C-alpha positions in Angstrom: 73.4 -60.1 24.1 69.7 -58.5 24.4 70.8 -54.9 25.4 69.6 -51.9 23.5 71.7 -49.0 22.5 69.6 -45.7 22.6 71.5 -42.9 20.7 70.9 -39.6 22.0 71.0 -36.1 20.5 72.7 -33.1 22.2 72.9 -29.4 20.9 75.4 -27.1 22.4 76.2 -29.7 25.3 72.5 -30.3 26.5 70.3 -33.4 25.8 67.2 -32.8 23.2 63.9 -33.7 24.5 63.6 -36.1 21.8 66.7 -38.2 23.6 64.0 -38.7 26.3 61.5 -40.3 24.0 64.3 -42.6 22.5 65.4 -43.6 26.0 61.8 -44.4 26.7 61.2 -46.4 23.6 64.4 -48.3 24.1 63.5 -49.1 27.6 60.2 -50.9 26.4 62.5 -53.0 23.9 65.3 -53.8 26.5 62.3 -55.0 29.3 60.8 -57.2 26.5 64.2 -58.5 25.5 65.4 -59.0 29.0 68.2 -56.4 28.7 69.8 -53.3 29.5 69.4 -49.9 28.0 72.8 -48.1 27.3 72.5 -44.4 26.4 75.2 -43.0 23.8 75.9 -39.5 23.6 78.4 -37.9 21.1 80.0 -34.6 21.7 83.0 -32.5 21.8 83.2 -32.5 25.5 81.1 -33.5 28.7 77.3 -33.5 27.8 75.7 -31.7 30.6 72.6 -33.6 31.7 73.3 -36.9 30.1 72.8 -38.5 33.7 69.1 -37.5 32.8 68.8 -40.4 30.6 68.9 -42.5 33.9 65.6 -40.9 34.7 63.8 -42.1 31.9 65.3 -45.7 32.3 68.9 -45.9 30.9 71.2 -48.4 32.9 74.4 -46.9 31.7 75.1 -43.6 30.1 78.2 -43.8 27.7 79.5 -40.1 26.5 81.9 -40.4 23.5 84.2 -37.2 23.2 85.8 -36.1 20.2 87.0 -32.4 19.5 85.4 -32.8 15.7 82.1 -33.7 17.3 81.1 -30.3 18.3 78.6 -30.2 15.6 76.8 -33.3 14.1 79.2 -34.9 11.6 77.7 -37.5 9.5 80.5 -40.0 8.9 82.2 -39.3 12.1 79.0 -40.1 14.1 77.9 -42.9 11.8 81.2 -44.7 12.5 81.7 -44.2 16.1 78.0 -45.4 16.9 78.4 -48.2 14.5 81.6 -49.2 16.6 80.0 -48.8 19.8 77.1 -51.2 18.3 79.5 -53.9 17.4 81.4 -53.9 20.5 78.3 -54.1 22.5 76.9 -56.8 20.3 73.4 -54.9 21.0 70.0 -56.5 19.8 68.5 -53.0 18.8 70.1 -49.6 18.0 67.5 -46.9 18.6 67.3 -43.4 17.2 65.2 -40.4 16.8 63.7 -40.0 13.4 64.6 -36.3 13.5 66.7 -34.5 10.7 69.8 -36.1 12.2 68.6 -39.5 12.7 67.1 -39.8 9.4 70.7 -39.2 8.1 72.4 -41.1 10.8 70.2 -44.3 11.0 70.9 -45.5 7.3 74.6 -44.5 7.7 74.7 -47.0 11.0 72.5 -49.6 9.5 74.8 -49.9 6.3 77.9 -50.0 8.3 76.3 -52.8 10.5 74.7 -54.7 7.5 71.6 -54.4 9.6 68.0 -53.8 8.8 66.5 -50.4 9.4 62.9 -49.6 10.1 62.3 -45.8 10.1 59.8 -43.6 11.4 58.2 -46.0 13.9 55.3 -45.3 15.9 54.9 -48.5 18.0 57.6 -51.1 19.3 57.3 -54.7 20.8 59.2 -58.0 21.0 57.4 -61.0 19.6 59.5 -64.5 19.6 62.8 -62.6 20.6 62.5 -60.5 17.3 61.7 -56.5 17.1 58.4 -56.0 15.8 57.6 -52.2 14.8 54.6 -50.5 13.5 55.1 -47.4 11.0 52.7 -45.5 9.1 52.6 -46.2 4.9 50.6 -44.8 2.2 50.7 -41.4 3.2 49.5 -42.3 7.0 46.3 -44.0 5.4 47.6 -47.6 6.7 49.8 -48.9 9.6 52.4 -51.7 8.5 53.6 -54.2 11.0 57.2 -55.2 10.6 59.3 -58.0 12.0 62.9 -56.8 11.9 65.0 -59.8 11.5 68.8 -59.9 11.8 71.6 -59.9 14.8 70.6 -56.3 15.2 67.8 -53.9 14.6 68.1 -50.2 13.6 65.2 -48.3 14.4 64.2 -44.7 14.5 61.3 -43.4 16.4 58.7 -40.5 15.2 58.8 -37.5 17.6 56.1 -36.8 19.8 54.7 -40.4 19.7 56.4 -42.0 22.6 55.9 -40.1 25.5 58.9 -39.8 27.8 58.4 -42.0 31.0 60.4 -41.7 34.3 61.6 -45.1 35.3 64.9 -44.3 37.3 67.9 -46.5 37.0 71.2 -46.6 38.4 72.6 -44.8 35.4 76.2 -45.4 35.7 78.3 -43.2 33.6 81.1 -44.0 31.4 83.3 -41.7 29.1 85.4 -42.8 26.3 87.4 -40.9 23.8 86.7 -41.7 20.1 89.5 -41.5 17.7 89.4 -40.1 14.0 87.9 -36.8 12.5 84.4 -35.8 11.6 84.8 -37.1 7.7 84.5 -35.5 4.8 81.5 -33.4 5.5 82.1 -30.6 8.1 79.2 -28.8 9.7 80.4 -25.0 10.6 77.2 -24.1 12.2 73.7 -24.3 12.9 71.4 -21.5 12.3 68.7 -21.6 15.2 65.0 -20.3 14.4 64.5 -16.9 15.5 63.2 -15.9 18.9 64.1 -19.5 20.4 61.0 -20.6 18.1 60.1 -24.3 18.6 60.7 -27.0 15.9 57.3 -28.0 14.4 58.8 -31.5 14.7 59.0 -31.5 18.4 56.3 -29.1 19.5 53.5 -30.4 21.4 51.2 -28.0 19.7 51.3 -26.9 16.1 49.3 -24.1 14.2 49.5 -24.5 10.6 48.4 -22.3 7.8 47.8 -22.6 4.0 46.8 -20.6 1.2 43.5 -19.4 3.0 45.4 -17.1 4.9 45.8 -15.0 1.6 49.2 -13.3 2.1 52.2 -13.9 4.1 51.5 -11.0 6.5 48.2 -12.7 7.7 50.8 -15.6 9.5 50.6 -13.0 12.1 47.3 -14.4 13.3 48.9 -17.8 13.6 52.0 -16.5 15.6 49.5 -14.8 17.9 47.8 -18.0 18.6 50.9 -20.1 18.9 52.1 -17.5 21.5 48.7 -17.5 23.5 49.7 -21.3 24.2 52.8 -19.9 26.5 55.6 -21.2 24.5 54.3 -24.7 23.8 53.4 -24.2 20.3 54.9 -23.9 16.8 54.1 -22.4 13.5 53.7 -24.7 10.6 53.0 -24.3 7.0 51.5 -26.3 4.0 53.4 -26.9 0.9 51.9 -24.3 -1.3 52.6 -21.5 1.3 56.2 -22.6 1.5 56.5 -23.0 -2.5 55.0 -19.4 -2.6 57.8 -18.1 -0.5 55.6 -17.2 2.5 57.4 -19.1 4.9 60.9 -20.9 5.3 60.9 -24.8 4.4 61.7 -25.7 8.0 58.0 -24.8 8.8 56.5 -27.0 6.1 54.4 -30.1 7.2 53.8 -32.7 4.8 55.2 -35.7 2.8 58.1 -33.4 1.5 58.5 -31.3 4.8 58.4 -32.4 8.4 56.1 -35.2 9.7 54.7 -34.3 13.1 52.8 -35.9 15.9 51.9 -33.2 18.3 49.3 -33.5 21.1 47.1 -30.8 19.3 47.3 -29.8 15.5 45.4 -26.8 14.3 45.0 -26.4 10.5 44.1 -23.1 9.3 43.0 -22.5 5.9 44.5 -25.7 4.5 42.4 -27.9 2.3 44.0 -31.0 3.4 45.8 -32.4 0.1 47.2 -36.0 0.6 50.8 -34.6 0.8 49.8 -32.5 3.6 47.7 -35.2 5.5 50.9 -37.6 5.2 52.8 -35.3 7.6 50.1 -34.7 10.4 47.5 -37.2 10.3 49.1 -39.1 13.5 48.5 -35.9 15.6 46.6 -36.9 18.8 43.8 -34.3 18.2 43.3 -32.3 14.9 41.3 -29.0 14.7 40.6 -27.8 11.3 39.2 -24.2 10.4 38.2 -23.5 6.7 35.4 -21.8 4.9 34.8 -24.9 2.8 32.9 -27.4 4.3 33.9 -30.0 1.8 37.4 -29.5 2.3 39.3 -33.0 2.8 40.9 -31.8 6.0 37.5 -32.3 8.0 37.7 -36.0 7.2 40.6 -36.5 9.5 39.7 -33.6 11.9 38.5 -34.4 15.4 36.9 -31.0 15.5 36.0 -28.6 12.5 35.0 -25.1 12.4 33.6 -24.0 9.1 33.7 -20.0 8.8 35.9 -17.3 8.1 39.2 -17.7 9.7 39.7 -13.9 10.1 36.9 -13.8 12.4 37.6 -17.1 14.2 41.3 -16.5 14.9 41.2 -13.6 17.1 38.4 -14.8 19.0 40.2 -18.2 19.4 43.5 -16.6 20.3 41.7 -14.4 23.1 40.1 -17.4 24.7 43.3 -19.3 24.8 45.0 -16.5 26.3 42.6 -16.2 28.8 42.7 -19.8 29.6 46.4 -20.1 29.7 46.6 -17.2 32.0 44.0 -18.5 34.6 
């Protein structure tokens, strides 16, 4: 069959934004393959808003309920997803390259004995086979890969596939999944304080490095992020995280999170290869650094050479003025 299974993510019964991106990517594949998109949502009970998947191109929405799935359960989710993929005989299984997707994707691929293409930034079909594009060598090159096999498992980089509304009938089917969550049990999830956005999903990311001199000065970045009206998240370089200035969840880079926001503002970050690997696919990059020879300027669309402590307050004031206009 040429249908595509889009594995969606939910939290507290509500679909996450990244799920809309997954449906959009799956729709692109299904149209090229001549099949349908079946959205698959795992949860403890009814998932509110699951029908929204139809707005972005899902022909069918399947909600799989299990009391053990209130939180993400690696083994249980992998088993249920693989079983659904086998039952439907799907040509492709599409997930998000989120923290959950990066854990779930390899598990599902292993159970299916299928190839996995991770952190994908483009999708197409050539000669009936799924073809993907993904960054390699710390983002310096793009690798085009033809995925062979009966089923292709693909995870999509966040913020790359802009959700496109393509309403379908979106029939809803609810099924009960047997079994427990497995040996690993998630007792709870500690959310970021103040409803802060995750850097991997935020449309705007303001990141800081050692150029900020001390942890207290990250307040300047937080003020700038707030000026964007709840659309921005604060990120950090590895050096800052290693120094204990910011939590690891804020780290952008090869050993942190990979981000692809519409706007990335790098403040006091020199631009080491490790950091560039995590943000160079941002649509627009703005760099602020007092060193005109800093590597970050080589990838920046706009660069400001100067004292960040003088520039940031003025930039924040201007952004606040424009967003409130």
